[in-house]
N, C-alpha and C positions, 0 to 999 in steps of 0.2 A: 734598618737603613734610615727611615724617617726619624728614628730616635736620635741619630747622630746629628741630623740637621738641626734639631732644636738645641742641641748643645751649643752649636755655633750661635744661635739666637740668644741663648741664655748667657753666654760667656763673653759678651761684648761690652765695652764700656764707653767707647768714644763714638763720635759720629762717623758715618760712612765717608770714605774718600770721595772727593767731589768729582770723581770721574763718572762718565755716563754708565759704564759697566765695570765697577771696581773688581769684580771677581772673574773677569774674562780669562785671566791667566790660569784659572783652574779648569777651563773647559776641556782640556786634553784628557781629563779624568772621567769625562762623561762616556757612556757606552751607547753607541747608536742614538746619541742625542738625549739619553735618559740619565736620571740621577743614579749615581753609584755610591757605595759606602765610602770609597776613597775620596770622592768629590766632596762629600759632606765633612769628612774628617779633616781635610785640608782647610776648608772654610772655618771649621771650629777652631783649629789650631791658630789660624790667623787672628781670629777674634779674641781668643784667650789671651794672646800676647798683648793685643791692644787694650783689652779691658783692664788687665793688671796695671799697665802703665798709666792709664787714665786715672785710676783711683789713687795710685801712688802720687801722681802729680797733684791731686786734690789735697791729700794729707801733707804733702811736702810743702805746701804754701803756708803752713803754720809752724811756729817755732817748736811746739811740742804738742803732745796729745792733750794736755790739759787745756790749752788755748783752743784746740779744735773742738773739744767737748763743750767748752764754754760758748763758743760761737754757734754751736748747734742748738743752743738754748735748751739743753737737757740738764737737769739738776746735777751738780757736781757730786752729790751724795750717791748718785747712781753708779759712779765708779768706773773701774777699768773696763768693764764689759762694754761700755759705750763706744770705745774707739772702733771695735770690730762691728758693733751694731751700726754705727754711722757709715763705715766703709761698705758693709754689706748692703745697707739700704740704698746707697747711691749706686752701687754695683747693680742691684736689682732693677732700679729705675732705668739705668742705661740699657740693661739687657732687654727689658721689656720694650723700650723704644726700638731697639734693633730687631726684636722679635717681630714686631709689626712690619717693619720695613723689609726684613728678610723674607717673611712669608709672602708679602706682596711681590717681591722680586722673583722668588722661586715659583710662586703660583702663576705668575704671568708667563713664565717660560714652560712650566711643566704641568700646570693644572692640578696642583696638589689639594687634596681634601683637607680643609682646615681642622675639623674635629679630630680626624685621624692623626694628622700631623701634630696637633697640640698634645693629644693624649700620650703619644710616643715621646714627645719632647720632655715631659715632666719627670722622666726618670734619669735625666742627665745630671751628673754630679757637678757641683759648683766647686771651684778651687777652695781648698781648706782655709786659705788666708781670709776668705770673705764670709766664713760661717761664724756665728756667735759662739759655737762650741767646737772650734777647730782644734785638732790635735788633742783629743780627750785625754785627760790625766788618768792613768790607771789607779784604781783604788786598792792599795795594798794594806790599808789600815781599817778593815771592816770591824776589827775588834775595838776600834775607838768608841768610847762610851757615849759620846755626844754627837748630835746632828751638827753638821757644818753649817756656818752661817750663810754660805753661798748656795746651799742645797745640793752640792756634789756628794756622791757616794752614799746617797740614801738608798738607791735601788742597786741590787747586786748585779743584775743583768745589764743595766744601762747606767753607768756611774754618773753621766751627765743628765739623766732623767730628772726633771723638776728643778734644774739649776737656774739660778738667776740669769736674766738676760737671754732666755731662750724662747722659742716660738710657742704661742698658744696652740693647743690641740683644737680640734673641731668635732662636735657631735655630728653635724651635718656638713656635707661637702659645700664649698663656697658657691655663690651664685653671682659672680661678677657679670657685668654687662657684656664686655668684649675683651678678648685677649687675656682672659683670666686675671684681670687687673683693674679694669675701669669700674667706677662705682655704678651700682645698679640704678637704672633709670626706667626700665620697663617691668611691669608685673608679669606674673605667669600667664596672664590673659593676653599679653602682647601689647597692652595699652600703657601709656605713660603713667608712672606713679604720681600721686599728688605732691604738690609743693609742701615741704616740711613745715613751712610757716602757716600754710592753710590748715594743716592738721592741728597745729598749736592753737590757732584761732577758733577752730570749730570744736575740737574735742577737749583740750586741756585748759579749761577756764576755772576760775576759783569758785569752790563751793565749800562752805563750812559744814563739816561732819564730825562725828565723834567715833573713835574706835575703842577697842578694849585693851589696846597695848599702849605702853608708855613710850615717851621719847627715848628712853634707854634702849628699848627694843630696836627702834629705828636707827639710832646713831651707833649702836654696837654693830649693827649690820654693816654700816658704812666702814666702821673700824676694821672688821675682818675682811671686807671686800678689798680695802687698801692693802691688806696683808697678802693678797693674791694678784692684784691687778695694778699695774702702772705702765701705761702704753706711751712710748715717746712719740712726739710729733715729727712730721716730715720736715726736711730742710731743703734749701736751694743748693746750687752747686758751689756757692761760696761758703757754705757751712752756716748760713743764717736762716732763721725762720722766714718763709716767703712773705712778701708784702702783698697780701691778698686784697688789693683794691678791687672795687666793683668793676667788672669787665676784664679782670686779669685773665690771661690765657695760660698762666702757670698751671701745669698738670697737677700740682699738689694743692691747688686752691679749689675748694668745693663750696664756694660762697652760696648762701641761701638767698634766693631772690625774695625781695619784700614786695608783696602785692600792693597795688596802688590804693586799695581800700583799707590797708592796715591802719587802725586807729592809734597804734602805739609807736610805730616807726614811720610816721608820715614824713615824706620827703627823703627818706633813706632808700637807696636802691637795693642794698643787699646787707646781709649779716655775714661778716667775714668768718671764714672757717678754713682750717688747714687739714689736709689728710693726715692720718696717722702713718708713721714711717713704715715702709715696706721691710719685710724680713726675707732674707735670702734663702733660708732652708726650711724644709718641711720637717717638723718635729726635730729629731736628732740625726736625720739621714743626710743632711747637707745636699739636698737635691734641689734643682730648679723646679719650683712648684708654682701653683697659683700664688698670687700675692697673699702673704701672711703678715700678721703683726706679732709682736712679742711683748712680754712683760719684763720689766726691769727687776721685779721681785722674784722670789722663789715660788715654785708651784706646790706649796704646802702651807698648812696652818701652823706656822712656826714663829709667830711674832716678829717677823722680819721688819714689820713697820715700826717696831720698838727698838730692835737691836741692830737694824741695818741688814744688808744682804751681801756684803763683802767685808773682808777683814778691816780695811781702812775705816769704813763707816762705823763698824763695831768698836774699834779702838777709840774713835772720837767720842763715843758716848760713855766709855768706861772711866771710872775713877782710878782703877788699878790699886785699889785699897779695900781690903775686906770683901772683895767680890762685888762691890757696889758700882752704881752708875753715877755719873757726874751730877752735881746739883749746884744751885745758886740760891741766894736769898734776895727777894725783891720786895722791898717795903714790908719786911717781916714774914713774908710767905716763902716757904721752901718749894722750889720748882725745879724742873729739869734745867740743866745748864743752858745758858744763853750766850749769844755773842752780841756785841753792840754793832749796830749797822754801820757806824762811822769807821769801824775797823775792818769792814768787809769790802772786797773789791766788787763783788757781784750783788751784794745786798741780800735781802730775804728772797725766798723762792716766790712768794706771792706779794701781798700788798706792800707797796713802797712806803705807806704811811706808818708801818710798824717800825719802831725804833729798836726792838729786840728781835733776835732770831733764835728760836729754840734749837738746841743741839739734840736732835733725835734721829732715829734710824730712817725716818721718812720725811721728805721735805714738805709733804702735804699736811703736816700737823696743824698748820695754820688755817686750813680750809674753813673751819667754823668753830664756834666756841665749844660746842658739845663734843666734837671730835678731839679737840685739844684736851678737854677735860678727861675723856676716857683714856687717852694716851697717858695722861699724867697719873691717873689712878693705877694703871699697870706699872708705871715707873715707880710710884710709891711702894707698891707691893713687892717689886723686885728688891728694893733696898731694905724693906722690912725683913724679908726672908734671908737675904744675904747677911744682914746684921745679926740675926738670930743664929744662923748657921755658924758664923764665926765664933760665937760664944760657945756653942756646943762642940765645935771642932777646931780647937786652938792650933792644931798642927797643920791645918790645911793651908795650901797656898792660895793667893788671890785668884789664880786661874781656876783652881778647882772650885772655890767658893762661887765664883761667877758662873761657871758652867752648870753647877748643881742648882743654883738659884734660877738660872735660865731654864733648865730642864723642868723644874717644878712648876714654874710659872707658865711655860708652854703647855704642860699637862693640864693645868687649871683652865687655861684659855681654850684648849680643845674640848674640855669637858663642858664649858659654858656654851660653846658653839653647837656641839652635837647633842648634849643632854638637856639643855635649857632653851636655847634659841630655836633649834630645828623643830622640836615638837609643836611649838606654837605656830611657826611659819608653815610647816608641811602637813601636820596632822598625823594621827596614828596610822591611818591607812597607807599613806605614802612611806612612812618610816618602815613599816613591815615590808612593803613591796621592794624597797631598795636596801634591805638588810642594815638599817640604821637604828634599830631598837637597841638602846643601851644595854650593856651586860648587867646582870644583877650583882648585888654585893657578893664579894668573895670569888667572883669569876673573872677570868681573863678573856680577851679577844684573840682568837687564833686564825684570823682570816687574812693575814698579810699574804699578798700574792705578787711575787717578783716578776710575773709575766705581765702585770698591769703597768703601763707606762705612767709615771706621775705627771699629770698635766692639768692645767687650768684650761677649760674650754673657751674658745673665742666668744661664744654666745654669752658667757658670764659677764663680759665687759658691759653689755647692755642689760642683761637679765637682772642684775642687782640694782639697776637704776629704777626699779619699781618704787623704791623708797622716796624718789623725788615727788611722787604723787601724795605722800603722806605727811610732808612737812607743812606745818601750820604757818599762816601768814603773821601770826603774833605769838611770840615766845616770851618766856619770863624767867627771872631768877626768883627763888622761893624763900620764904622765911621758915622758921622751925616748925610751923604748923601747916606748911604747904600752901600758904596764901601767896599770891603774886607780890613780890617785893618791888620789882621794876619790870616794865614791859618793853619788848624790843620787836621791831619788824624783822622779817627774815633777812633782808639785806644788811641789817645792822650787825648780825653775828658772823657774817662771812669775811674771811681773810683778815680778821682782826683778833689780837689776843692780848695786847698790852693792858687794856682796862679790865680784861676778864680775870687776870691774875688776882686782883683784889676781890673778885666775886666767885672764887672757886666753890665755896660752900653753897652759895645761893644757886649757882647753876647745877651743882651736884644734886641738890635737893629737887630741883626742877626736873631732872632726868626721870625721877620716880614719882613725882607729884602730878605731872602733866601728861595727858594722853596725846595721841597723834590724830591726824585726819584718817578717815576710813580709806582703804586702798581701792580707788577706782579712777575713772577718767576725770581728774581734776589736777590743777597745779596752781599754787599761789602766784599772784601777779608779779611779785618780786622776782620769781624764778622764770616764769614763762614769758614775761614782757620787759623785765628790767635787769636781767642777769648782768653782773659786773658793772652796772651803771655807777659811775663815780669812783670806781676802784682803780681801774687802769686808765681812765680817761672819761670824757663826757658821754661817749656812746655806750650802748648796752647790747644785750643779745637775748636769745630765747632758749632756755634749757630744753624744753620739749622739742623744739625744732632741731636743735643740735643732736639730741638723742636719735631722732628719726634719720637725720643725715648720716650719723655715725653708723647706723645699721647698714646703710647702703655703701658707705666707705669700706666697711669690712666684708662686704659681699655676703651678709647673713641671709639665710633663706627665710621664707615667709613664716608667719605665725602658724598657718595651717600645716605647713611642712613639718614643723616641730610637733604638732599634734599627731600627724601621721606616724612620725618616728615612734611615738609611745602608744600607738594603736588607739588613740582617742578619737572621738567622733569628729568628722569634718562635714562641710556642707557647701552647696552651691548657692544657698539662699541666705542673705544677710540676716533674715529674721529667724533663722534656725541656729545661729551661732550660740553655742552652749555657754552659759554663765555670764552673758553680757546683757545689760539692761536694754529694754526696748528703745529708749531714747537714744542710747549709744549706737544700737544697730542702725537706726535711721541716719545718724550722722556718718557712720562708716559707709553706708550705701551712697550717701551724697559725695563722699570723698573718693572712694575706690570703685573701680569698674567691677571687680569680683572679689569675693571673700578670700580667694587664693592670693590676692595681691597684698593683703594687709601685712604691714611691716611687723617684724618680730616684736620689737619693743612696744609698739602700739598695742598689739594684741594682748600681750601678757600684762600690760598696764591697765587696760580697761576691763579685764576679767574681774568679776566680783569674787569674793572669798569663796573657796570651795566649801567652807564650813556652812555656807547658806544652803548647800544642796546635799551635803553628807555630814552627819554628826561626827564622823571621824576625820573630817577635813580640817585643814589649817586656815590661816587668814590669807594665804596666797591663793590665787586662782589655780584651777586644775592643771593647766599647761605649765605654768611657772613652777608649781610645786613639784611636778614630775622632773622638770629639767634640773632644778636645784638638788632634788633627791639624787639624780644620776651623778651630778657633779660631786656631791658630798661622798657618795659611795666610791667614786673614782679616787678621791683624795684619801679616803680612809683605808681602802684595801691596798693602795700603792705606797703607803707611808710605813716604812720599816720601824719608825719611832712613834707610831700612833700611841696615844696615852694609855689606852687599855690593853695594849699588846702584852702577851705573856711570853713572847719569843725571847729566850734567854740570851740570844746573840745580840739583842738590841737594848741591853741595860734596862729591863723592865722595873717598874715600881714593885715593891712588895705588896702582898694583899692588904696589909694594914695601911700602907701609904695610899694605895688605890682607893680604898674605902673612905679614907679621910678626904681625898680630892672629890669623891662622889658626893660627899655631904656638904660641900661648899658651893655657893653660887655667887653671882656677881654682887649680891648684896653685902658680902663680906668686905669687898673693896670699898664700897660706899660707906658702910658703917665704921670702918677703921680709919678712913682717910678723909671723910667729910664730917663736918660738925652737924650730926643728925642723931636723934635719940631713938627713933623707931622707923620701921620700914615694912612694906608688905612682904609676905612670905616669898612670893615670886616677883622680883622687881621688874620683870619684863611685862607684867600684866597690871592693869589698874586694880586697886583694892576692891574687895567685894566679899560676899559671904563665903565664897570658895577660895579667897585669897586674902586672909585677914592681916591686919596690921600687927606686927610683933615688935617687942623691944629689941634693940640692937644687941643687948646682952645675950639674947637667945640665938643670935646668928652664928653659925659655925664658921671657923676660920681654918686656914692651913696650919696644922699643928707641926711646927718645925722640928719639934723634939723627935717626931717619928722618922725624920729624914736625916738622922745622924749619919755622917759619911764615914763608913768603916775603913775606907781606903786610906784615910788620914791617920788612923791609929798606928802606933808603933808596932812593928812586927806583922803588919797586914801583908798577906801574900796575894797580890792581884792575879798572878798567873794561875794559882791554885783554884781560886773561885771562878775565874773566867776561862778555864780550859775547855773551850766549846766542843772540840772534837771528841773529848773523852767523856765529858759530863753532861752534854746536851741531851735533854730528854725529848723524844719525838713529840710533835704537837698532835693533839687529837684531830681527826679529820674534820674539816669544816664543811658543812653542807651549804652549798650555794644555791640560791633559788633563782629561777628564771621568771621573768614577767612576760 
């Protein structure tokens, strides 16, 4: 009965009628003055009708979906998904407004228990028109050899699982302050959480340190994070980003108060900040849930940041010739295709100072010089593979050449993530615990589990931001001998790429020549005190403060809650926090009332490397290593097209092809596409006795000859080779471990 009541709360979109008791006409359905199922059902039906009409009137005020999307300030590259995302977000906002008012109305009359009422309410289904994955498309083409760019039909049980434009999963239930929607303001102790800017001033100050990993390790992490995470911001009812002036009462403004003693923002009252857009459904169930957020990208390591995550964006980057991607020449340098700002209505996604806009699958390519460079390296490698494949396979169509090149490059990308990056970040102990140890040569992975829902966890949005603490305040381009050729401040490389194009070789060498800061509680002043300064206007912001506020915006549970989930030690004493320096423990005690109040991002960012406490640990702290290990396992076991998979229904690589990919690391892309003669054996780590410098001539590359496409040969019988029902060999039983 109480369940139905929430439906009404969840399914409203407009304001209440301005009557004193707008629902009195339903009182005849009460029984002895008490709530009945019929009473709530009628209220729900009334609100459903109003909510649909309200959102239709919103979208009807624009000429077309494209103008609506543009006015919502979401990159056009995000595509068709956004129209439903926008409608669903506004629908959710309206419903939660009504949820509060309706609860107060009913509670006043009938003394309803809020917790019981809310828990029942969350099972009510939202109208399909307002779900990002409404009317799921049945997948009848599971025999299709390639993963779809929008992520559909990867999973056999849930075709929409992992699709672009769907809601993040959660490892831990959300912890919103009130109505399962409002940003967290109180800790578990019941005391107010500290101001995010106070945390930035106290904890995240600049300290120069040296780590054992290269800039390539850091920025490749950002590159694959962008492959999984792109969260749209909230908008106002006119489809525009809220004008979050200091003192704004807009519910989507979560401005950060600037303390009067702040030496960097003296005279500024607040740092403006907008909530991330609400998502209307929980996972793929299309139910009224606590406030969720969604990612515009797919929930898989599939290079969607390179190829895009819907057909239109993929078509935009393709040359439709020999399976290659578009390119242009800029002062003698071959680069991904670009558009001239003068010919664009909306301009570039980021810095208005850029005169060129790269045509890539991800509008964030311009975020920084090194991210742009890594994106370009994968673009170069796709075209190299496609060009070679076209020579070996003259009968292949452009479509086949493109999809095969994409398949090979995604395989290499996943290998670099799981076999090269993860061991350094997580360490051997965590790899074993989460079944992430790479398969040996000659072996396939048979752990695909279609009962696992492909999802990126909401906590990853903040978890991967540990890298912000490792960025140096001074970066450089390098000469052939790894000497700094030209130095730049952190803010000099943000949101700019025009001048970088002429320095691709220098920045490419710097990726493997320079190390990062050590991961702990520090952040360069350019990021924590001067973020965006001079880019979008005279004002700046604070990245560390934004990260803290975003944790609370998403309702993420505390740092120690995450440790409890993995059965790691917790404490009531700040000085017993594991893996955190004494000086940092003192600062945390000064900021927070209790250890259980520590924000998730703060805790995982100030942890020292687990390697300091366990020889089998990685460079991440214990908590973050466990969380990312769990995320990687989820994405590995739920991906039908995982690169090591031996499932014959998913177009696996041959053993020879698989072993060739295993022999290649990211050094191959640098040696082939950057003017460099030598490189360390593992480019993610600084050179040393265990990581010697070798000639680029000794670096293994993808041997395209091994990937000859038999389906293009004359007389090839696709059905004979891929008759899965008759020829499929049962997989060996995979032993899953419990931790």
